[in-house]
C-alpha positions in Angstrom: 16.7 -14.8 31.3 16.3 -17.4 34.0 17.1 -14.7 36.6 14.4 -12.4 35.2 11.8 -15.2 34.9 12.4 -16.2 38.6 12.4 -12.6 39.6 8.9 -12.0 38.1 7.5 -15.3 39.3 8.5 -14.9 43.0 8.1 -11.1 43.3 5.1 -10.4 41.0 3.1 -8.4 43.7 6.1 -6.4 44.6 7.0 -5.5 41.0 3.4 -4.7 40.2 3.2 -2.4 43.2 6.4 -0.6 42.0 4.9 -0.1 38.5 1.7 1.4 39.9 3.7 3.8 42.1 5.4 5.1 38.9 2.1 5.4 36.9 -0.3 6.7 39.5 1.3 10.1 40.2 0.7 11.2 36.6 -3.0 10.2 36.7 -3.5 11.7 40.2 -1.9 15.0 39.5 -3.8 15.4 36.2 -7.1 14.6 37.9 -6.5 17.0 40.8 -5.3 19.8 38.5 -8.6 19.5 36.7 -10.5 19.7 40.0 -8.6 22.8 41.0 -9.2 24.3 37.5 -12.9 23.9 38.0 -12.9 24.9 41.7 -10.0 27.3 42.3 -11.4 28.5 45.6 -11.6 25.0 46.9 -8.8 25.3 49.5 -9.2 29.0 50.3 -10.1 30.1 53.8 -9.6 26.7 55.5 -10.4 26.6 59.2 -7.8 25.0 61.5 -9.8 21.8 61.6 -10.1 21.7 57.8 -6.3 22.4 57.5 -5.5 19.4 59.7 -7.9 17.2 57.6 -6.2 18.5 54.4 -2.7 17.6 55.6 -3.9 14.1 56.6 -5.5 13.6 53.2 -2.4 14.7 51.3 -0.3 12.4 53.5 -2.3 9.5 52.3 -2.4 10.6 48.7 1.4 11.0 48.7 1.9 7.6 50.4 -0.3 5.9 47.8 1.4 7.8 44.9 -1.8 9.7 44.0 -0.1 13.1 44.2 3.6 13.9 43.5 5.3 15.7 46.4 6.2 18.6 44.1 2.5 19.1 43.3 1.7 19.1 47.0 4.4 21.7 47.8 3.1 24.0 45.0 -0.5 23.8 45.9 0.0 24.0 49.7 2.3 27.0 49.3 -0.2 28.8 47.0 -3.2 28.3 49.3 -1.8 28.2 52.8 1.4 30.3 52.5 4.3 30.0 55.0 2.0 29.2 58.0 1.2 25.9 56.2 4.8 24.8 55.9 5.0 22.8 59.3 1.9 21.0 58.3 3.3 20.0 54.9 6.5 18.7 56.5 4.5 16.6 59.0 2.4 15.4 56.1 5.6 14.3 54.3 6.7 12.4 57.4 3.3 10.7 57.8 3.3 9.8 54.1 6.8 8.2 54.5 5.6 6.3 57.6 2.5 5.0 55.9 4.3 4.1 52.7 7.1 2.3 54.5 4.8 0.0 56.6 2.5 -0.8 53.7 5.4 -1.7 51.4 7.0 -3.8 54.1 3.7 -5.7 54.7 3.2 -6.2 50.9 6.7 -7.5 50.3 7.1 -9.6 53.5 10.8 -9.8 52.9 10.3 -11.7 49.6 12.7 -9.6 47.6 15.6 -9.9 50.1 14.9 -13.7 50.4 15.1 -13.9 46.6 18.4 -12.1 46.6 19.9 -14.7 48.9 20.0 -17.0 45.9 22.5 -14.5 44.3 25.3 -13.9 46.8 26.9 -10.9 45.2 23.7 -9.0 44.8 22.8 -9.9 48.3 26.2 -8.7 49.6 25.9 -5.4 47.7 22.4 -4.8 49.2 23.8 -5.4 52.7 26.7 -3.0 52.0 24.1 -0.4 50.9 22.2 -0.9 54.1 25.2 0.1 56.2 25.2 3.4 54.4 21.4 3.9 54.7 21.6 7.5 55.9 23.3 8.7 52.8 21.2 6.4 50.6 17.9 7.7 51.9 18.9 11.3 51.7 20.2 11.0 48.2 17.0 9.3 47.0 14.9 12.1 48.6 17.0 15.1 47.3 16.2 14.5 43.6 13.0 16.1 42.3 12.7 13.4 39.6 12.8 10.3 41.8 9.1 9.4 42.7 8.5 9.7 46.4 6.2 6.7 46.8 8.4 4.4 44.6 11.6 5.3 46.6 9.7 4.7 49.8 8.7 1.2 48.5 12.2 0.4 47.4 13.8 1.5 50.7 11.2 -0.4 52.7 11.8 -3.6 50.6 15.5 -3.1 51.5 14.5 -3.2 55.2 16.4 0.0 56.1 15.8 1.0 59.7 12.4 2.6 60.0 13.3 5.4 62.4 16.4 6.3 60.3 14.3 6.2 57.2 11.7 8.6 58.6 14.3 11.2 59.8 16.5 11.0 56.7 13.5 11.2 54.4 12.4 14.5 55.9 15.9 15.9 55.8 16.4 14.9 52.2 13.0 16.2 51.1 13.5 19.7 52.6 15.7 21.4 50.0 13.5 20.8 47.0 10.3 21.0 48.9 11.2 24.4 50.3 12.0 25.7 46.8 8.7 24.5 45.3 6.8 25.7 48.3 8.3 29.1 47.9 7.2 29.1 44.2 3.7 28.3 45.4 3.7 31.3 47.8 4.8 33.7 45.0 2.2 32.5 42.4 -0.9 34.5 41.4 -2.9 31.6 39.7 -2.9 28.0 40.8 -3.7 26.6 37.4 -0.9 28.5 35.6 1.4 27.4 38.5 0.7 23.7 38.0 0.8 23.9 34.2 4.1 25.7 34.2 6.0 26.5 37.4 8.2 29.4 36.4 11.4 28.3 38.3 13.6 30.9 36.6 17.3 30.5 35.7 18.4 30.1 39.3 15.6 27.6 40.0 16.5 25.5 37.0 20.1 25.4 38.1 19.0 24.4 41.6 16.9 21.5 40.3 19.7 20.4 38.0 22.1 20.6 40.9 19.9 18.5 43.1 19.4 15.9 40.4 23.2 15.8 39.8 24.0 15.4 43.5 21.4 12.6 43.8 22.6 10.7 40.7 26.4 11.0 41.3 25.9 10.3 45.0 23.9 7.2 44.4 26.4 6.0 41.7 29.2 6.5 44.2 27.4 4.6 46.9 26.6 1.7 44.6 30.1 1.6 43.2 31.7 1.6 46.7 29.3 -1.1 47.9 30.2 -3.2 44.8 34.0 -2.7 45.3 33.7 -3.6 49.0 31.8 -6.8 48.1 34.4 -7.8 45.5 37.2 -7.1 47.9 35.7 -9.3 50.5 35.2 -12.1 48.0 38.8 -11.7 46.9 40.0 -11.9 50.5 38.1 -15.2 51.1 39.9 -16.9 48.2 
């Protein structure tokens, strides 16, 4: 209980930000679904300049957790088709960049400083940072782990910014390509957002990606813990 009390006292802003990053995507996607329902032609026939503006806007909405990445992939695929795919990937990269630097500026290293008071937790965190490539990719592969929240967590861990950016894009591609493809095949954007018909193979793909992410993360955390315990045992 003392640990939790101190955690909330010293990291209130960080924890509040993490909570908002979980809650906001639901509110944002619901609001935008309603807007598209009332204005289904809103994103049709965009000029090149308007398309660039669209990608910049969705980068910010994803960075601030106003739109889930799956929502963005479906909508962009529906309205812009395959020519819009490079723009969506660049928007993901920009969202990751913005989210990382905002999270780092909000936290100011407070969470890591707090963990210094708990040597084992601090040691596990350091072990995980040595495996940051795998860690970042595994958090991005899963369609159920919120993009903005994972960005915040990884930024708080102070993983290398360049590595974070590259691994984020690589990890996002499998699920993003699938949902983008669904968007290109759809006939009605409202029906698409209400019930993306992934089919049997699609459901198996999503389950597979979630399983890879969960088991992979469990393996990384377990290995980091075992290495920490082994080092502690070696010092005694």
